[in-house]
C-alpha positions, -999 to 999 in steps of 0.1 A, spaced: 321 -39 393 348 -49 369 376 -24 365 402 -26 337 431 -45 350 466 -32 344 478 -43 310 513 -45 325 505 -78 342 529 -100 324 519 -127 300 536 -150 277 527 -165 243 531 -182 209 554 -194 184 554 -181 150 545 -203 119 576 -204 98 570 -204 61 589 -233 45 614 -223 18 628 -240 -12 660 -230 -30 669 -244 -63 704 -241 -75 707 -239 -111 671 -248 -111 677 -284 -104 691 -290 -69 670 -288 -40 687 -272 -9 656 -266 10 641 -283 40 607 -296 50 586 -273 74 598 -275 111 578 -300 133 564 -271 153 553 -252 123 515 -256 126 517 -239 160 506 -204 148 490 -189 117 511 -167 92 516 -131 98 502 -104 76 530 -108 53 514 -140 40 492 -116 18 519 -121 -8 512 -143 -38 514 -180 -31 548 -182 -46 577 -159 -53 604 -166 -79 636 -144 -83 663 -149 -110 698 -138 -104 721 -138 -135 758 -131 -134 773 -117 -168 800 -134 -186 807 -166 -204 803 -188 -173 770 -174 -165 754 -188 -132 716 -186 -128 702 -190 -93 665 -194 -91 650 -188 -56 614 -200 -50 596 -194 -17 564 -213 -13 539 -194 9 511 -219 10 507 -229 45 479 -253 39 500 -272 13 533 -273 32 520 -280 67 525 -314 80 488 -315 92 453 -307 77 450 -270 81 429 -241 67 442 -206 70 424 -174 71 449 -146 64 444 -108 65 431 -108 29 406 -136 34 394 -119 66 390 -87 49 371 -102 19 343 -116 41 340 -81 56 329 -96 90 333 -75 121 346 -102 143 367 -134 139 338 -157 146 319 -145 116 350 -150 93 356 -184 107 322 -194 98 332 -194 61 359 -220 66 352 -256 54 336 -276 81 331 -248 105 298 -233 118 291 -206 142 265 -213 169 249 -188 194 272 -160 205 304 -167 187 309 -203 195 326 -221 167 317 -257 159 342 -278 139 328 -306 117 295 -306 137 312 -311 171 300 -287 198 322 -259 212 334 -283 240 353 -302 212 371 -271 199 402 -256 212 409 -219 209 443 -204 213 456 -169 210 491 -168 195 496 -204 207 486 -200 242 452 -211 259 425 -186 267 402 -184 297 365 -180 291 343 -151 305 312 -174 300 295 -191 330 283 -220 307 317 -228 290 353 -230 294 360 -221 257 361 -184 248 333 -170 226 352 -158 194 328 -131 186 344 -109 212 376 -106 190 372 -78 166 386 -88 132 408 -56 134 432 -70 160 435 -106 144 460 -107 116 452 -145 107 436 -177 120 448 -212 115 422 -241 119 440 -274 123 417 -306 120 441 -333 124 458 -337 158 494 -334 164 512 -340 197 526 -305 201 489 -293 209 469 -298 241 451 -330 242 416 -315 244 414 -317 206 380 -330 193 371 -313 161 401 -291 158 422 -263 171 416 -226 162 447 -205 166 443 -167 163 473 -146 156 473 -109 165 490 -83 145 528 -87 144 558 -64 141 552 -41 111 576 -43 82 565 -9 70 551 20 92 514 27 91 488 47 107 450 40 100 418 54 113 384 40 106 348 47 113 316 29 105 277 32 107 252 4 104 218 -6 111 193 -35 106 156 -36 94 144 -50 127 159 -25 150 172 7 136 146 36 135 121 14 152 109 14 188 132 -2 212 133 -6 250 161 6 275 165 19 311 186 47 324 213 26 341 242 50 345 256 79 327 286 61 314 268 31 299 276 42 262 312 36 272 307 0 283 319 8 318 296 14 348 303 43 370 295 23 402 258 28 403 254 -10 399 278 -19 427 262 -40 454 245 -16 480 263 -16 513 236 -33 534 235 -63 510 273 -64 507 275 -65 546 251 -91 549 268 -114 523 302 -108 543 286 -118 575 280 -153 564 243 -152 577 213 -168 561 181 -151 552 163 -183 564 177 -180 599 150 -155 609 175 -133 626 182 -110 598 165 -77 592 159 -84 554 137 -54 549 166 -32 557 188 -51 531 160 -48 505 160 -10 506 179 5 478 182 -26 456 153 -13 432 153 22 420 141 44 390 177 37 373 174 0 370 137 -7 371 118 19 348 119 4 313 112 32 285 105 32 249 128 50 224 137 53 188 168 31 182 196 50 165 221 36 141 251 17 153 286 32 154 322 19 153 357 34 153 392 20 153 428 30 150 459 11 142 495 22 141 528 6 140 564 10 130 600 -5 134 632 10 147 667 0 144 680 -8 178 715 -24 185 720 -54 163 683 -58 154 650 -42 148 624 -32 174 588 -30 163 557 -18 180 520 -20 171 491 -3 188 454 -9 180 421 3 196 385 -1 187 351 9 199 317 -2 188 282 4 199 254 -18 185 217 -22 192 196 -52 184 158 -57 190 143 -91 187 106 -100 191 106 -137 199 81 -164 205 90 -186 236 68 -217 241 73 -248 261 54 -282 264 53 -311 288 34 -334 266 51 -360 245 35 -348 212 40 -310 222 2 -306 217 -3 -286 248 14 -257 260 30 -253 294 38 -216 287 33 -193 257 52 -159 256 59 -131 232 91 -114 241 107 -82 229 142 -76 240 166 -47 231 204 -52 236 230 -25 236 262 -41 231 295 -21 236 329 -35 228 362 -18 236 394 -34 226 431 -25 227 463 -41 215 499 -34 223 526 -55 207 564 -52 209 587 -73 191 626 -75 187 644 -95 161 682 -99 155 699 -127 134 676 -156 136 662 -148 169 629 -131 178 612 -119 210 576 -109 210 554 -94 238 517 -90 233 492 -74 254 455 -77 245 424 -60 262 388 -67 252 357 -56 271 323 -67 259 292 -52 276 255 -59 270 228 -36 284 195 -54 282 158 -45 286 132 -72 281 94 -74 282 73 -103 276 37 -112 278 20 -145 277 2 -172 298 8 -206 313 -10 -240 314 -36 -229 288 -53 -205 314 -68 -171 306 -44 -155 332 -18 -131 315 15 -126 329 37 -96 320 74 -100 327 102 -73 328 139 -78 330 167 -54 331 203 -66 330 240 -55 326 265 -82 315 302 -73 317 327 -96 300 362 -87 300 395 -104 288 432 -94 295 458 -114 281 496 -109 282 520 -131 262 556 -135 258 573 -157 230 610 -163 223 624 -180 192 661 -187 194 685 -205 171 710 -221 194 733 -238 168 731 -250 132 699 -271 132 691 -265 167 663 -242 178 644 -234 210 610 -218 214 596 -207 248 561 -194 254 544 -182 285 510 -163 291 489 -149 319 452 -143 309 423 -131 331 387 -132 322 358 -117 341 320 -118 338 299 -98 362 260 -95 360 252 -69 388 216 -66 398 198 -86 372 162 -76 381 132 -97 371 96 -87 378 62 -103 370 28 -88 373 -4 -108 367 -38 -101 351 -64 -126 360 -90 -114 335 -115 -129 359 -150 -111 362 -152 -118 399 -119 -101 405 -122 -63 411 -87 -60 399 -91 -87 371 -85 -62 343 -53 -49 358 -18 -60 361 -9 -67 397 23 -76 416 17 -86 452 51 -102 455 36 -135 464 64 -160 451 49 -161 417 13 -169 426 2 -133 418 35 -114 409 71 -119 416 104 -98 419 139 -111 421 174 -96 420 206 -116 411 241 -107 416 265 -130 396 303 -128 395 329 -149 376 367 -145 377 391 -168 360 429 -166 359 449 -188 335 486 -192 336 505 -212 310 540 -219 298 555 -241 272 587 -249 255 599 -267 223 634 -279 215 639 -289 178 668 -304 161 671 -309 123 695 -338 118 695 -333 80 672 -325 52 650 -355 57 648 -359 95 639 -335 124 627 -341 160 610 -320 186 605 -325 223 585 -303 244 567 -296 276 536 -276 286 520 -265 320 488 -246 326 468 -237 357 431 -224 353 415 -211 384 377 -200 384 357 -185 410 319 -184 403 292 -171 425 255 -165 421 232 -149 448 196 -148 439 172 -129 461 135 -129 460 113 -101 474 83 -114 495 54 -96 508 33 -106 540 -1 -121 534 -18 -89 545 -2 -69 515 -28 -48 500 -36 -58 464 -40 -20 454 -4 -14 463 5 -40 438 -5 -17 409 25 4 416 54 5 390 85 -14 401 106 14 415 77 25 438 65 -9 446 100 -18 458 109 16 471 119 22 506 84 35 517 65 4 508 93 -20 520 93 -4 553 56 1 557 47 -35 549 79 -52 560 86 -67 526 113 -95 532 142 -107 511 148 -144 508 178 -161 491 164 -187 467 195 -210 466 212 -214 500 227 -247 490 254 -240 465 257 -202 458 296 -200 450 320 -225 437 358 -227 431 371 -246 401 406 -255 390 423 -274 362 459 -282 364 475 -298 335 512 -310 329 522 -324 295 553 -336 277 556 -347 240 580 -359 215 575 -360 177 596 -366 146 591 -355 110 608 -379 85 609 -376 49 615 -412 36 616 -402 -1 611 -370 -22 573 -376 -21 566 -395 12 568 -380 46 556 -389 82 548 -366 111 543 -387 142 544 -382 179 529 -389 213 517 -367 241 516 -374 278 491 -354 299 484 -356 335 455 -334 346 436 -327 378 402 -310 376 383 -301 407 351 -282 416 344 -274 451 316 -255 468 329 -224 486 316 -220 521 298 -186 522 277 -192 552 290 -192 588 269 -225 593 279 -247 564 255 -269 546 259 -304 538 267 -301 502 282 -331 482 282 -314 449 320 -315 443 341 -330 416 376 -343 416 390 -358 383 426 -369 381 434 -387 348 467 -395 329 466 -400 292 490 -412 264 477 -395 232 495 -407 200 491 -389 166 504 -396 131 500 -380 98 515 -396 65 517 -373 34 522 -387 -1 529 -363 -30 513 -381 -58 523 -356 -84 535 -320 -86 509 -300 -66 489 -332 -57 492 -349 -24 474 -374 -2 470 -372 37 461 -400 61 460 -394 98 450 -411 128 450 -400 167 437 -402 201 424 -370 219 400 -362 250 375 -336 260 370 -328 296 338 -315 311 335 -277 313 334 -261 347 298 -248 345 287 -282 335 300 -295 367 286 -269 390 253 -280 406 239 -244 407 211 -229 386 219 -205 358 197 -188 332 211 -182 299 196 -150 284 206 -159 249 189 -193 246 161 -185 273 170 -216 291 177 -227 326 208 -249 333 221 -268 362 254 -287 362 261 -323 371 294 -328 393 294 -366 383 306 -359 347 338 -376 335 363 -371 306 354 -381 269 379 -400 249 381 -396 211 396 -419 185 401 -401 151 410 -410 117 410 -390 83 421 -393 46 425 -363 24 433 -355 -12 447 -320 -20 456 -305 -53 472 -271 -56 469 -266 -93 479 -228 -94 490 -201 -69 461 -192 -45 440 -221 -61 433 -256 -48 408 -284 -46 406 -309 -18 384 -338 -7 385 -357 25 367 -381 46 369 -384 84 357 -407 112 354 -403 150 345 -425 178 337 -409 212 336 -428 245 315 -412 271 304 -380 251 288 -352 272 254 -343 261 226 -321 273 193 -333 284 160 -317 298 146 -328 331 118 -319 355 86 -299 351 106 -267 350 124 -280 320 158 -274 333 188 -285 310 216 -306 327 243 -328 314 253 -364 315 278 -389 297 261 -408 270 277 -443 265 292 -438 231 288 -418 199 302 -421 164 306 -392 138 317 -395 102 315 -374 71 332 -358 41 345 -324 31 349 -307 -3 367 -274 -10 376 -254 -42 392 -222 -47 395 -210 -84 404 -178 -100 393 -166 -135 410 -139 -152 385 -118 -174 410 -106 -200 401 -136 -222 366 -125 -223 371 -87 -225 399 -74 -247 398 -39 -230 379 -19 -204 379 -21 -166 365 -58 -167 395 -70 -185 417 -60 -158 399 -80 -131 393 -115 -121 366 -137 -106 374 -154 -73 352 -184 -66 355 -201 -32 332 -231 -25 331 -257 3 307 -283 15 308 -306 46 286 -336 51 285 -349 88 265 -377 104 266 -386 141 249 -412 162 246 -416 199 246 -454 209 226 -464 239 222 -502 244 202 -520 271 219 -521 304 242 -490 297 244 -467 327 252 -431 333 255 -408 365 234 -378 371 237 -360 405 206 -362 427 188 -385 402 170 -418 410 177 -434 377 212 -444 363 198 -460 331 213 -441 301 180 -448 281 163 -425 306 184 -396 293 195 -404 258 179 -420 227 198 -447 207 206 -434 172 200 -396 182 225 -371 167 250 -351 188 240 -317 199 251 -289 175 257 -311 144 242 -301 111 242 -328 84 251 -304 58 272 -270 59 280 -252 28 295 -220 17 300 -201 -15 319 -169 -22 319 -152 -56 340 -122 -58 350 -97 -86 383 -80 -77 412 -62 -92 445 -79 -85 467 -48 -85 446 -25 -63 418 -25 -38 385 -31 -56 365 -61 -44 329 -70 -48 319 -103 -30 287 -123 -28 287 -147 1 262 -176 5 260 -199 34 237 -228 43 235 -251 74 209 -278 78 188 -283 109 207 -292 142 198 -303 177 203 -276 202 189 -294 232 170 -327 240 134 -328 245 121 -341 279 128 -379 280 98 -393 298 81 -426 293 72 -413 258 100 -390 250 96 -355 235 111 -346 201 144 -326 204 147 -289 201 158 -281 166 175 -250 153 172 -242 117 201 -218 105 189 -221 69 201 -201 39 219 -167 42 230 -143 17 254 -115 21 272 -88 0 305 -70 7 322 -43 -14 356 -28 -7 369 -1 -27 402 20 -23 402 56 -34 427 86 -29 416 120 -15 440 147 -9 470 123 -12 455 98 13 444 64 6 409 56 18 393 22 20 355 22 17 334 -9 27 297 -15 21 280 -45 36 245 -60 32 239 -89 56 211 -116 58 196 -101 24 170 -128 23 158 -121 59 164 -156 73 147 -159 107 163 -175 138 142 -206 145 143 -230 175 113 -253 177 100 -287 186 79 -306 162 58 -339 164 37 -347 134 17 -316 126 23 -301 161 50 -275 164 60 -251 193 86 -224 190 112 -224 218 130 -193 206 120 -179 172 124 -143 160 131 -122 129 167 -111 124 163 -87 96 187 -73 71 218 -53 81 233 -25 61 268 -11 70 291 16 56 326 21 69 357 41 58 394 36 68 419 63 62 455 53 58 479 82 68 511 61 59 
């Protein structure tokens, strides 16, 4: 079982985003500088909630009066050398989202798919780079190398920066953009806050749900050892023996795997969700500087019940059903998080240490009923599971001013992620409904390999360590020219194992015994009496080791040719080795050839030219080359069932890197503080993009390199404030303003497959690309239209906000249809239209400030729909009602 690791395991981290400043002597002479070259590395700290600009006049009395006007521009999006969007503390709070993935879904060009994976400009999560305080993160997900952002509670994130144009100081795996999360920093003022919340949704709360006992500590998100692998099974795995050898007493191993604690699913009335959090921080004068400390901790317990329709077809026009099931599934999701941050500042130097711990656990009970191949036979399936995801991240950053104009930034980090799914239990009972069958009206499980019942138990374990370090040396020659050189190193190691076992009864197993409920059917008495065996279903590749080592160096310059024209340009060199190797787990090794070894070197140039057309107006033009490497799970030739998408996956060890050529033009107008208008157009060409496809009669999803693809589109963004004092001369409305934020992204992508194009798929007979991809098809995950609209009424001087949030995303491909001689249509997801409402109000009770928040999510009840359609024929792959969520929370501020 996963145990919380020591937070003291050292880590290192990120560079702060320095807000550029501009000083005007006697209101005319510019003494300021352009932003440092490394500025986009991290998002602004919470202090960025200040107004967009601050002005201070200092007057000296007397005849020779001198007036000095200081002006500080806090608008990071405007002053950055790149195309960026920033979500500060205020913007995150306005959305009311409980995790950072939900808040990022409101950013122009971003959409959230599945369990917290953020797509930038329609490109899948493989093309998005996620950083925490400037350092890379490991992923606890078997299918991905990127971390799901919904595991980050918004309470531990101070701000988020999304950079969409590439610059050489970032890693080369930069397709759609980089998302850099910044944790809470050293507090300027002491604070101590406690918050609690309750919520529920119309499909779950107060309705019948399903669960199983599990363990007494399940509500904490930690198992008490009940789910640990039983000693006989653990000893068998350590021995290196094979169940197929015929020399192993598998009946003895099968004893104790299935009990009343993990196999008996019960109905219950689902209670409301609960959450609590605490944050505290203060600073102390120590020596020549200030020492700051910040602590944060949070807990949430959320229940979700979904009744989904899951269908599959093998026919080209999806007119016949291979399977047709209705499934009810209740998830209990418990998230525990903690943050400890230390910072020390003296003169112009900073040292910052951040420790972050997140544990995300799902306890799942699933029941489904349906049939296969159009017969009258009913199949009842049950699954119980426990998924543990854990992230520990330790970071250090030092920012030092070595001399006038010379600065050094050092970063380093250690991060560990783990995912364990101990004892995933799957059972299938069969009712033939045949008149000639004496048991035809009853559900039977004779443990006969799926012919009349089935039982399997799976133990999965993933551990990933990521070490990284980087440094940047910058020198400002004068007000118009600065240069930065830097280097970076990272080493990612992942160990992944999946041991899947099937219970198998002998041919003389009595049918009547198959009527027993699971814990009795697979109890010690029945197993010993009938010699029920245990076989391992995949003795080929049950465990893998994967590693990615990356060395990089870069140089970049920032030159201001005139007062209105500047260039940020650089080049990055990366040398990376990526390997995936089967781990020998059996004493007698197999003949697996399912390994990968990729060693590639790249020169990655990038340049952005910014022209200030007029005061507050500027045009940016950028071009770059970037890459996208295959993710570990896509390279592992091992079966994996994704419980979120209800799909079976298998990797392809023959995948290679993708290369992207990017171009963008953008117009920005900052017409008032906190207000802006921007319009942009972008284009990307991708060589050898990695795309998913479906193969075989069991409809397994795998991956291959398509020949080429193109993506182009446009973005529009507007933020405008309207003061109401012109409409209302007095009263509460006269003191308020309307905040309007709107954005829209149009994206179009095409896969290009020509006659004679080839691809490589492990174990496949065909290498013709047209057998896997269709010419002109869109990239997976890409919506043509993504739009967001926020309309808020708020008081500028105190906490009082009421915000309506509307979002829309058009249909997108989530998986390819079976590509036979007459190909199937793709699997489509319909995100549709979503309407939310968030209200935040600050009140004072007994001298304490209290923030109250009310949320109404998915007010229109938009369903989740994944389907295939051909003409008038439609089948639903994974469709269910989401319901409307209501939430109420309160935070008490003691300082």
